[in-house]
N, CA, C, O and the ligand as a Tripos MOL2 file, in Angstrom:
@<TRIPOS>MOLECULE
protein
  253   251    64     0     0
PROTEIN
NO_CHARGES

@<TRIPOS>ATOM
      1 N           0.8310   -1.2140    0.0000 N.3       1 MET1
      2 CA          0.0000    0.0000    0.0000 C.3       1 MET1
      3 C           0.8670    1.2680    0.0000 C.2       1 MET1
      4 O           0.5830    2.2400   -0.7000 O.2       1 MET1
      5 N           1.9340    1.2230    0.8100 N.am      2 LYS2
      6 CA          2.8360    2.3750    0.8780 C.3       2 LYS2
      7 C           3.4410    2.6550   -0.5000 C.2       2 LYS2
      8 O           3.4890    3.7950   -0.9610 O.2       2 LYS2
      9 N           3.9040    1.5720   -1.1430 N.am      3 GLY3
     10 CA          4.5350    1.7110   -2.4470 C.3       3 GLY3
     11 C           3.5760    2.2810   -3.4770 C.2       3 GLY3
     12 O           3.9570    3.1070   -4.3060 O.2       3 GLY3
     13 N           2.3320    1.8340   -3.4160 N.am      4 LEU4
     14 CA          1.3330    2.2970   -4.3670 C.3       4 LEU4
     15 C           1.0750    3.8010   -4.2010 C.2       4 LEU4
     16 O           0.9860    4.5410   -5.1810 O.2       4 LEU4
     17 N           0.9580    4.2360   -2.9330 N.am      5 THR5
     18 CA          0.7320    5.6620   -2.6540 C.3       5 THR5
     19 C           1.9000    6.5010   -3.1730 C.2       5 THR5
     20 O           1.7060    7.5590   -3.7730 O.2       5 THR5
     21 N           3.1190    6.0070   -2.9290 N.am      6 LEU6
     22 CA          4.3150    6.7230   -3.3690 C.3       6 LEU6
     23 C           4.3460    6.8100   -4.9000 C.2       6 LEU6
     24 O           4.6830    7.8450   -5.4750 O.2       6 LEU6
     25 N           3.9820    5.6850   -5.5450 N.am      7 GLY7
     26 CA          4.0000    5.6750   -6.9990 C.3       7 GLY7
     27 C           3.0560    6.7010   -7.5890 C.2       7 GLY7
     28 O           3.4060    7.3880   -8.5490 O.2       7 GLY7
     29 N           1.8740    6.8110   -7.0320 N.am      8 ILE8
     30 CA          0.8880    7.7730   -7.5300 C.3       8 ILE8
     31 C           1.3900    9.1990   -7.3220 C.2       8 ILE8
     32 O           1.2140   10.0630   -8.1810 O.2       8 ILE8
     33 N           2.0200    9.4330   -6.1630 N.am      9 LYS9
     34 CA          2.5060   10.7710   -5.8480 C.3       9 LYS9
     35 C           3.6120   11.1860   -6.8320 C.2       9 LYS9
     36 O           3.6250   12.3090   -7.3350 O.2       9 LYS9
     37 N           4.5290   10.2610   -7.0900 N.am     10 LEU10
     38 CA          5.6190   10.5700   -8.0090 C.3      10 LEU10
     39 C           5.0860   10.8690   -9.4050 C.2      10 LEU10
     40 O           5.5680   11.7670  -10.0960 O.2      10 LEU10
     41 N           4.0740   10.0910   -9.8020 N.am     11 TYR11
     42 CA          3.4870   10.2970  -11.1130 C.3      11 TYR11
     43 C           2.8140   11.6730  -11.1890 C.2      11 TYR11
     44 O           2.9220   12.3800  -12.1910 O.2      11 TYR11
     45 N           2.1220   12.0290  -10.1120 N.am     12 ALA12
     46 CA          1.4000   13.3060  -10.0930 C.3      12 ALA12
     47 C           2.3600   14.4900  -10.1640 C.2      12 ALA12
     48 O           2.0850   15.4760  -10.8490 O.2      12 ALA12
     49 N           3.4910   14.3910   -9.4540 N.am     13 THR13
     50 CA          4.4320   15.5130   -9.4470 C.3      13 THR13
     51 C           5.1730   15.6160  -10.7660 C.2      13 THR13
     52 O           5.8180   16.6250  -11.0500 O.2      13 THR13
     53 N           5.0780   14.5700  -11.5690 N.am     14 ASP14
     54 CA          5.7410   14.5670  -12.8610 C.3      14 ASP14
     55 C           4.9200   15.3150  -13.9020 C.2      14 ASP14
     56 O           5.3850   15.5730  -15.0120 O.2      14 ASP14
     57 N           3.6930   15.6600  -13.5250 N.am     15 LEU15
     58 CA          2.8200   16.3630  -14.4500 C.3      15 LEU15
     59 C           2.6920   17.8220  -14.0560 C.2      15 LEU15
     60 O           2.7080   18.1610  -12.8730 O.2      15 LEU15
     61 N           2.5660   18.6750  -15.0480 N.am     16 THR16
     62 CA          2.3260   20.0810  -14.7880 C.3      16 THR16
     63 C           1.3470   20.5820  -15.8440 C.2      16 THR16
     64 O           0.9480   19.8300  -16.7330 O.2      16 THR16
     65 N           0.9680   21.8320  -15.7480 N.am     17 ALA17
     66 CA          0.0410   22.3750  -16.7330 C.3      17 ALA17
     67 C           0.7400   23.4280  -17.5710 C.2      17 ALA17
     68 O           1.4910   24.2550  -17.0520 O.2      17 ALA17
     69 N           0.4890   23.3920  -18.8600 N.am     18 CYS18
     70 CA          1.0360   24.3980  -19.7500 C.3      18 CYS18
     71 C           0.4090   25.7560  -19.4160 C.2      18 CYS18
     72 O          -0.8110   25.8630  -19.2920 O.2      18 CYS18
     73 N           1.2400   26.7870  -19.2700 N.am     19 ILE19
     74 CA          0.7190   28.1000  -18.8680 C.3      19 ILE19
     75 C           0.0570   28.8280  -20.0340 C.2      19 ILE19
     76 O          -0.6100   29.8420  -19.8290 O.2      19 ILE19
     77 N           0.2330   28.3230  -21.2490 N.am     20 ARG20
     78 CA         -0.3760   29.0030  -22.3960 C.3      20 ARG20
     79 C          -1.6950   28.3650  -22.8020 C.2      20 ARG20
     80 O          -2.6890   29.0660  -22.9920 O.2      20 ARG20
     81 N          -1.7180   27.0170  -22.9410 N.am     21 CYS21
     82 CA         -2.9440   26.3610  -23.3780 C.3      21 CYS21
     83 C          -3.6250   25.6130  -22.2340 C.2      21 CYS21
     84 O          -4.7180   25.0760  -22.4180 O.2      21 CYS21
     85 N          -2.9920   25.5700  -21.0430 N.am     22 ALA22
     86 CA         -3.5650   24.9650  -19.8350 C.3      22 ALA22
     87 C          -3.7330   23.4540  -19.9360 C.2      22 ALA22
     88 O          -4.3980   22.8590  -19.0890 O.2      22 ALA22
     89 N          -3.1610   22.8310  -20.9270 N.am     23 ASN23
     90 CA         -3.2310   21.3730  -21.0280 C.3      23 ASN23
     91 C          -2.2350   20.7420  -20.0640 C.2      23 ASN23
     92 O          -1.1420   21.2740  -19.8700 O.2      23 ASN23
     93 N          -2.6030   19.5960  -19.4460 N.am     24 PRO24
     94 CA         -1.6300   18.8820  -18.6120 C.3      24 PRO24
     95 C          -0.5020   18.3620  -19.4720 C.2      24 PRO24
     96 O          -0.7370   17.8140  -20.5490 O.2      24 PRO24
     97 N           0.7120   18.5300  -19.0060 N.am     25 VAL25
     98 CA          1.8670   18.1160  -19.8000 C.3      25 VAL25
     99 C           2.9220   17.5030  -18.8900 C.2      25 VAL25
    100 O           3.0990   17.9390  -17.7530 O.2      25 VAL25
    101 N           3.6210   16.4910  -19.3930 N.am     26 HIS26
    102 CA          4.6910   15.8430  -18.6520 C.3      26 HIS26
    103 C           5.8700   16.7960  -18.5390 C.2      26 HIS26
    104 O           6.1820   17.5340  -19.4740 O.2      26 HIS26
    105 N           6.5230   16.7690  -17.3700 N.am     27 LEU27
    106 CA          7.6760   17.6540  -17.1610 C.3      27 LEU27
    107 C           8.7490   17.4360  -18.2160 C.2      27 LEU27
    108 O           9.4030   18.3790  -18.6630 O.2      27 LEU27
    109 N           8.9220   16.1630  -18.6110 N.am     28 GLN28
    110 CA          9.9520   15.8460  -19.6010 C.3      28 GLN28
    111 C           9.5920   16.3720  -20.9850 C.2      28 GLN28
    112 O          10.4550   16.5030  -21.8530 O.2      28 GLN28
    113 N           8.3070   16.6750  -21.1840 N.am     29 HIS29
    114 CA          7.8720   17.1310  -22.5030 C.3      29 HIS29
    115 C           7.4280   18.5880  -22.4830 C.2      29 HIS29
    116 O           6.6080   19.0150  -23.2960 O.2      29 HIS29
    117 N           7.9810   19.3360  -21.5450 N.am     30 SER30
    118 CA          7.6310   20.7510  -21.4680 C.3      30 SER30
    119 C           8.9080   21.5640  -21.2590 C.2      30 SER30
    120 O           9.9600   21.0220  -20.9210 O.2      30 SER30
    121 N           8.7910   22.8520  -21.4660 N.am     31 TRP31
    122 CA          9.9580   23.7160  -21.3570 C.3      31 TRP31
    123 C           9.6750   24.8510  -20.3850 C.2      31 TRP31
    124 O           8.5770   25.4080  -20.3840 O.2      31 TRP31
    125 N          10.6750   25.2060  -19.5410 N.am     32 PRO32
    126 CA         10.4890   26.3030  -18.5840 C.3      32 PRO32
    127 C          10.4650   27.6470  -19.3020 C.2      32 PRO32
    128 O          11.1470   27.8420  -20.3090 O.2      32 PRO32
    129 N           9.6700   28.5680  -18.7700 N.am     33 THR33
    130 CA          9.6190   29.9130  -19.3300 C.3      33 THR33
    131 C          10.2540   30.8930  -18.3520 C.2      33 THR33
    132 O          10.5420   30.5340  -17.2100 O.2      33 THR33
    133 N          10.4700   32.1090  -18.7880 N.am     34 THR34
    134 CA         11.1690   33.0990  -17.9610 C.3      34 THR34
    135 C          10.3520   33.5000  -16.7450 C.2      34 THR34
    136 O          10.9180   34.0130  -15.7800 O.2      34 THR34
    137 N           9.0400   33.2850  -16.7570 N.am     35 ASP35
    138 CA          8.2170   33.6540  -15.6030 C.3      35 ASP35
    139 C           7.9510   32.4700  -14.6800 C.2      35 ASP35
    140 O           7.0630   32.5330  -13.8300 O.2      35 ASP35
    141 N           8.7140   31.3920  -14.8420 N.am     36 GLY36
    142 CA          8.6100   30.2780  -13.9120 C.3      36 GLY36
    143 C           7.5960   29.2220  -14.2780 C.2      36 GLY36
    144 O           7.4820   28.2170  -13.5770 O.2      36 GLY36
    145 N           6.8580   29.4160  -15.3510 N.am     37 GLY37
    146 CA          5.8930   28.4130  -15.7780 C.3      37 GLY37
    147 C           6.5200   27.4310  -16.7410 C.2      37 GLY37
    148 O           7.7230   27.4690  -16.9970 O.2      37 GLY37
    149 N           5.7010   26.5620  -17.2630 N.am     38 ARG38
    150 CA          6.1810   25.6150  -18.2640 C.3      38 ARG38
    151 C           5.1860   25.5730  -19.4120 C.2      38 ARG38
    152 O           3.9810   25.7150  -19.2020 O.2      38 ARG38
    153 N           5.6880   25.3800  -20.6220 N.am     39 ILE39
    154 CA          4.8130   25.2880  -21.7790 C.3      39 ILE39
    155 C           5.0700   23.9990  -22.5270 C.2      39 ILE39
    156 O           6.1630   23.4350  -22.4720 O.2      39 ILE39
    157 N           4.0310   23.5340  -23.2380 N.am     40 CYS40
    158 CA          4.1050   22.2570  -23.9370 C.3      40 CYS40
    159 C           4.7840   22.4260  -25.2920 C.2      40 CYS40
    160 O           5.0880   23.5380  -25.7230 O.2      40 CYS40
    161 N           5.0090   21.3020  -25.9430 N.am     41 LEU41
    162 CA          5.7090   21.3100  -27.2300 C.3      41 LEU41
    163 C           4.9620   22.1350  -28.2720 C.2      41 LEU41
    164 O           5.5740   22.8750  -29.0420 O.2      41 LEU41
    165 N           3.6420   22.0070  -28.2920 N.am     42 GLY42
    166 CA          2.8510   22.7550  -29.2630 C.3      42 GLY42
    167 C           3.0400   24.2550  -29.1060 C.2      42 GLY42
    168 O           3.1610   24.9840  -30.0900 O.2      42 GLY42
    169 N           3.0620   24.7090  -27.8540 N.am     43 CYS43
    170 CA          3.2200   26.1360  -27.5890 C.3      43 CYS43
    171 C           4.6500   26.5870  -27.8610 C.2      43 CYS43
    172 O           4.8690   27.7200  -28.2890 O.2      43 CYS43
    173 N           5.6230   25.7160  -27.6170 N.am     44 VAL44
    174 CA          7.0150   26.0450  -27.9490 C.3      44 VAL44
    175 C           7.1370   26.2720  -29.4520 C.2      44 VAL44
    176 O           7.7600   27.2320  -29.9030 O.2      44 VAL44
    177 N           6.5350   25.3790  -30.2060 N.am     45 THR45
    178 CA          6.5670   25.5020  -31.6590 C.3      45 THR45
    179 C           5.9330   26.8170  -32.0920 C.2      45 THR45
    180 O           6.4630   27.5190  -32.9530 O.2      45 THR45
    181 N           4.7900   27.1440  -31.4850 N.am     46 GLU46
    182 CA          4.1200   28.4040  -31.7930 C.3      46 GLU46
    183 C           5.0090   29.5900  -31.4490 C.2      46 GLU46
    184 O           5.0980   30.5580  -32.2040 O.2      46 GLU46
    185 N           5.6690   29.4980  -30.2880 N.am     47 GLN47
    186 CA          6.5010   30.5930  -29.8110 C.3      47 GLN47
    187 C           7.7190   30.7830  -30.7000 C.2      47 GLN47
    188 O           8.1260   31.9100  -30.9830 O.2      47 GLN47
    189 N           8.2960   29.6730  -31.1340 N.am     48 VAL48
    190 CA          9.4520   29.7490  -32.0290 C.3      48 VAL48
    191 C           9.0460   30.4520  -33.3240 C.2      48 VAL48
    192 O           9.7810   31.2890  -33.8480 O.2      48 VAL48
    193 N           7.8750   30.1000  -33.8230 N.am     49 GLU49
    194 CA          7.3900   30.7290  -35.0490 C.3      49 GLU49
    195 C           7.1520   32.2250  -34.8320 C.2      49 GLU49
    196 O           7.4870   33.0480  -35.6830 O.2      49 GLU49
    197 N           6.5720   32.5580  -33.6880 N.am     50 ALA50
    198 CA          6.3230   33.9640  -33.3570 C.3      50 ALA50
    199 C           7.6420   34.7200  -33.2170 C.2      50 ALA50
    200 O           7.7560   35.8760  -33.6250 O.2      50 ALA50
    201 N           8.6450   34.0410  -32.6270 N.am     51 TYR51
    202 CA          9.9510   34.6700  -32.4590 C.3      51 TYR51
    203 C          10.5900   34.9660  -33.8130 C.2      51 TYR51
    204 O          11.1850   36.0230  -34.0220 O.2      51 TYR51
    205 N          10.4520   34.0090  -34.7190 N.am     52 ARG52
    206 CA         11.0310   34.1930  -36.0500 C.3      52 ARG52
    207 C          10.3540   35.3570  -36.7660 C.2      52 ARG52
    208 O          11.0150   36.1600  -37.4240 O.2      52 ARG52
    209 N           9.0470   35.4390  -36.6360 N.am     53 LEU53
    210 CA          8.3210   36.5420  -37.2680 C.3      53 LEU53
    211 C           8.7190   37.8700  -36.6420 C.2      53 LEU53
    212 O           8.8750   38.8740  -37.3370 O.2      53 LEU53
    213 N           8.8830   37.8660  -35.3070 N.am     54 ALA54
    214 CA          9.2610   39.0900  -34.6090 C.3      54 ALA54
    215 C          10.6700   39.5110  -34.9760 C.2      54 ALA54
    216 O          10.9590   40.7010  -35.1050 O.2      54 ALA54
    217 N          11.5520   38.5260  -35.1450 N.am     55 ALA55
    218 CA         12.9330   38.8250  -35.5240 C.3      55 ALA55
    219 C          12.9670   39.4780  -36.8980 C.2      55 ALA55
    220 O          13.7350   40.4090  -37.1390 O.2      55 ALA55
    221 N          12.1340   38.9820  -37.7820 N.am     56 VAL56
    222 CA         12.0450   39.5530  -39.1250 C.3      56 VAL56
    223 C          11.5470   40.9910  -39.0440 C.2      56 VAL56
    224 O          12.0270   41.8710  -39.7590 O.2      56 VAL56
    225 N          10.5670   41.2160  -38.1540 N.am     57 ALA57
    226 CA          9.9930   42.5410  -37.9990 C.3      57 ALA57
    227 C          10.8270   43.4170  -37.0590 C.2      57 ALA57
    228 O          10.5100   44.5870  -36.8410 O.2      57 ALA57
    229 N          11.9100   42.8270  -36.4990 N.am     58 ASP58
    230 CA         12.8010   43.5450  -35.5830 C.3      58 ASP58
    231 C          12.0610   44.0680  -34.3570 C.2      58 ASP58
    232 O          12.2020   45.2290  -33.9730 O.2      58 ASP58
    233 N          11.2640   43.1790  -33.7510 N.am     59 ARG59
    234 CA         10.5190   43.5610  -32.5640 C.3      59 ARG59
    235 C          10.9280   42.6880  -31.3780 C.2      59 ARG59
    236 O          11.4560   41.5910  -31.5600 O.2      59 ARG59
    237 N          10.6840   43.1730  -30.1770 N.am     60 GLN60
    238 CA         11.0060   42.4350  -28.9570 C.3      60 GLN60
    239 C           9.7710   41.6800  -28.4860 C.2      60 GLN60
    240 O           8.6660   42.2220  -28.4730 O.2      60 GLN60
    241 N           9.9710   40.4080  -28.0950 N.am     61 LEU61
    242 CA          8.8550   39.6030  -27.5820 C.3      61 LEU61
    243 C           8.7870   39.7100  -26.0540 C.2      61 LEU61
    244 O           9.8260   39.7350  -25.3930 O.2      61 LEU61
    245 N           7.6000   39.7720  -25.4980 N.am     62 PRO62
    246 CA          7.4570   39.7840  -24.0430 C.3      62 PRO62
    247 C           7.6850   38.4180  -23.4290 C.2      62 PRO62
    248 O           7.6260   38.2810  -22.2070 O.2      62 PRO62
    249 N           7.9400   37.4200  -24.2290 N.am     63 PHE63
    250 CA          8.1100   36.0580  -23.7420 C.3      63 PHE63
    251 C           9.4870   35.8620  -23.1400 C.2      63 PHE63
    252 O           9.8090   34.7680  -22.6760 O.2      63 PHE63
    253 ZN          0.6180   24.5310  -24.4340 Zn       64 ZN64
@<TRIPOS>BOND
     1     1     2 1
     2     2     3 1
     3     3     4 2
     4     3     5 am
     5     5     6 1
     6     6     7 1
     7     7     8 2
     8     7     9 am
     9     9    10 1
    10    10    11 1
    11    11    12 2
    12    11    13 am
    13    13    14 1
    14    14    15 1
    15    15    16 2
    16    15    17 am
    17    17    18 1
    18    18    19 1
    19    19    20 2
    20    19    21 am
    21    21    22 1
    22    22    23 1
    23    23    24 2
    24    23    25 am
    25    25    26 1
    26    26    27 1
    27    27    28 2
    28    27    29 am
    29    29    30 1
    30    30    31 1
    31    31    32 2
    32    31    33 am
    33    33    34 1
    34    34    35 1
    35    35    36 2
    36    35    37 am
    37    37    38 1
    38    38    39 1
    39    39    40 2
    40    39    41 am
    41    41    42 1
    42    42    43 1
    43    43    44 2
    44    43    45 am
    45    45    46 1
    46    46    47 1
    47    47    48 2
    48    47    49 am
    49    49    50 1
    50    50    51 1
    51    51    52 2
    52    51    53 am
    53    53    54 1
    54    54    55 1
    55    55    56 2
    56    55    57 am
    57    57    58 1
    58    58    59 1
    59    59    60 2
    60    59    61 am
    61    61    62 1
    62    62    63 1
    63    63    64 2
    64    63    65 am
    65    65    66 1
    66    66    67 1
    67    67    68 2
    68    67    69 am
    69    69    70 1
    70    70    71 1
    71    71    72 2
    72    71    73 am
    73    73    74 1
    74    74    75 1
    75    75    76 2
    76    75    77 am
    77    77    78 1
    78    78    79 1
    79    79    80 2
    80    79    81 am
    81    81    82 1
    82    82    83 1
    83    83    84 2
    84    83    85 am
    85    85    86 1
    86    86    87 1
    87    87    88 2
    88    87    89 am
    89    89    90 1
    90    90    91 1
    91    91    92 2
    92    91    93 am
    93    93    94 1
    94    94    95 1
    95    95    96 2
    96    95    97 am
    97    97    98 1
    98    98    99 1
    99    99   100 2
   100    99   101 am
   101   101   102 1
   102   102   103 1
   103   103   104 2
   104   103   105 am
   105   105   106 1
   106   106   107 1
   107   107   108 2
   108   107   109 am
   109   109   110 1
   110   110   111 1
   111   111   112 2
   112   111   113 am
   113   113   114 1
   114   114   115 1
   115   115   116 2
   116   115   117 am
   117   117   118 1
   118   118   119 1
   119   119   120 2
   120   119   121 am
   121   121   122 1
   122   122   123 1
   123   123   124 2
   124   123   125 am
   125   125   126 1
   126   126   127 1
   127   127   128 2
   128   127   129 am
   129   129   130 1
   130   130   131 1
   131   131   132 2
   132   131   133 am
   133   133   134 1
   134   134   135 1
   135   135   136 2
   136   135   137 am
   137   137   138 1
   138   138   139 1
   139   139   140 2
   140   139   141 am
   141   141   142 1
   142   142   143 1
   143   143   144 2
   144   143   145 am
   145   145   146 1
   146   146   147 1
   147   147   148 2
   148   147   149 am
   149   149   150 1
   150   150   151 1
   151   151   152 2
   152   151   153 am
   153   153   154 1
   154   154   155 1
   155   155   156 2
   156   155   157 am
   157   157   158 1
   158   158   159 1
   159   159   160 2
   160   159   161 am
   161   161   162 1
   162   162   163 1
   163   163   164 2
   164   163   165 am
   165   165   166 1
   166   166   167 1
   167   167   168 2
   168   167   169 am
   169   169   170 1
   170   170   171 1
   171   171   172 2
   172   171   173 am
   173   173   174 1
   174   174   175 1
   175   175   176 2
   176   175   177 am
   177   177   178 1
   178   178   179 1
   179   179   180 2
   180   179   181 am
   181   181   182 1
   182   182   183 1
   183   183   184 2
   184   183   185 am
   185   185   186 1
   186   186   187 1
   187   187   188 2
   188   187   189 am
   189   189   190 1
   190   190   191 1
   191   191   192 2
   192   191   193 am
   193   193   194 1
   194   194   195 1
   195   195   196 2
   196   195   197 am
   197   197   198 1
   198   198   199 1
   199   199   200 2
   200   199   201 am
   201   201   202 1
   202   202   203 1
   203   203   204 2
   204   203   205 am
   205   205   206 1
   206   206   207 1
   207   207   208 2
   208   207   209 am
   209   209   210 1
   210   210   211 1
   211   211   212 2
   212   211   213 am
   213   213   214 1
   214   214   215 1
   215   215   216 2
   216   215   217 am
   217   217   218 1
   218   218   219 1
   219   219   220 2
   220   219   221 am
   221   221   222 1
   222   222   223 1
   223   223   224 2
   224   223   225 am
   225   225   226 1
   226   226   227 1
   227   227   228 2
   228   227   229 am
   229   229   230 1
   230   230   231 1
   231   231   232 2
   232   231   233 am
   233   233   234 1
   234   234   235 1
   235   235   236 2
   236   235   237 am
   237   237   238 1
   238   238   239 1
   239   239   240 2
   240   239   241 am
   241   241   242 1
   242   242   243 1
   243   243   244 2
   244   243   245 am
   245   245   246 1
   246   246   247 1
   247   247   248 2
   248   247   249 am
   249   249   250 1
   250   250   251 1
   251   251   252 2
@<TRIPOS>SUBSTRUCTURE
     1 MET1         2 RESIDUE 1 A MET
     2 LYS2         6 RESIDUE 1 A LYS
     3 GLY3        10 RESIDUE 1 A GLY
     4 LEU4        14 RESIDUE 1 A LEU
     5 THR5        18 RESIDUE 1 A THR
     6 LEU6        22 RESIDUE 1 A LEU
     7 GLY7        26 RESIDUE 1 A GLY
     8 ILE8        30 RESIDUE 1 A ILE
     9 LYS9        34 RESIDUE 1 A LYS
    10 LEU10       38 RESIDUE 1 A LEU
    11 TYR11       42 RESIDUE 1 A TYR
    12 ALA12       46 RESIDUE 1 A ALA
    13 THR13       50 RESIDUE 1 A THR
    14 ASP14       54 RESIDUE 1 A ASP
    15 LEU15       58 RESIDUE 1 A LEU
    16 THR16       62 RESIDUE 1 A THR
    17 ALA17       66 RESIDUE 1 A ALA
    18 CYS18       70 RESIDUE 1 A CYS
    19 ILE19       74 RESIDUE 1 A ILE
    20 ARG20       78 RESIDUE 1 A ARG
    21 CYS21       82 RESIDUE 1 A CYS
    22 ALA22       86 RESIDUE 1 A ALA
    23 ASN23       90 RESIDUE 1 A ASN
    24 PRO24       94 RESIDUE 1 A PRO
    25 VAL25       98 RESIDUE 1 A VAL
    26 HIS26      102 RESIDUE 1 A HIS
    27 LEU27      106 RESIDUE 1 A LEU
    28 GLN28      110 RESIDUE 1 A GLN
    29 HIS29      114 RESIDUE 1 A HIS
    30 SER30      118 RESIDUE 1 A SER
    31 TRP31      122 RESIDUE 1 A TRP
    32 PRO32      126 RESIDUE 1 A PRO
    33 THR33      130 RESIDUE 1 A THR
    34 THR34      134 RESIDUE 1 A THR
    35 ASP35      138 RESIDUE 1 A ASP
    36 GLY36      142 RESIDUE 1 A GLY
    37 GLY37      146 RESIDUE 1 A GLY
    38 ARG38      150 RESIDUE 1 A ARG
    39 ILE39      154 RESIDUE 1 A ILE
    40 CYS40      158 RESIDUE 1 A CYS
    41 LEU41      162 RESIDUE 1 A LEU
    42 GLY42      166 RESIDUE 1 A GLY
    43 CYS43      170 RESIDUE 1 A CYS
    44 VAL44      174 RESIDUE 1 A VAL
    45 THR45      178 RESIDUE 1 A THR
    46 GLU46      182 RESIDUE 1 A GLU
    47 GLN47      186 RESIDUE 1 A GLN
    48 VAL48      190 RESIDUE 1 A VAL
    49 GLU49      194 RESIDUE 1 A GLU
    50 ALA50      198 RESIDUE 1 A ALA
    51 TYR51      202 RESIDUE 1 A TYR
    52 ARG52      206 RESIDUE 1 A ARG
    53 LEU53      210 RESIDUE 1 A LEU
    54 ALA54      214 RESIDUE 1 A ALA
    55 ALA55      218 RESIDUE 1 A ALA
    56 VAL56      222 RESIDUE 1 A VAL
    57 ALA57      226 RESIDUE 1 A ALA
    58 ASP58      230 RESIDUE 1 A ASP
    59 ARG59      234 RESIDUE 1 A ARG
    60 GLN60      238 RESIDUE 1 A GLN
    61 LEU61      242 RESIDUE 1 A LEU
    62 PRO62      246 RESIDUE 1 A PRO
    63 PHE63      250 RESIDUE 1 A PHE
    64 ZN64       253 GROUP 0 **** ****
């Protein structure tokens, strides 16, 4: 019983929520942001694209 409780706890702490789309995401599959949150792969891809567009437009991102 002890082992089972520990296993569930470890699994739960391994999950977090994406701060952009609010989807639950595994820690291993998310990236930390400058404000202490984490974002999922989909949002990273979106952000990279936004960064590239901003770089072209020579603008600063708040991200
Ligand atoms: Zn996301």
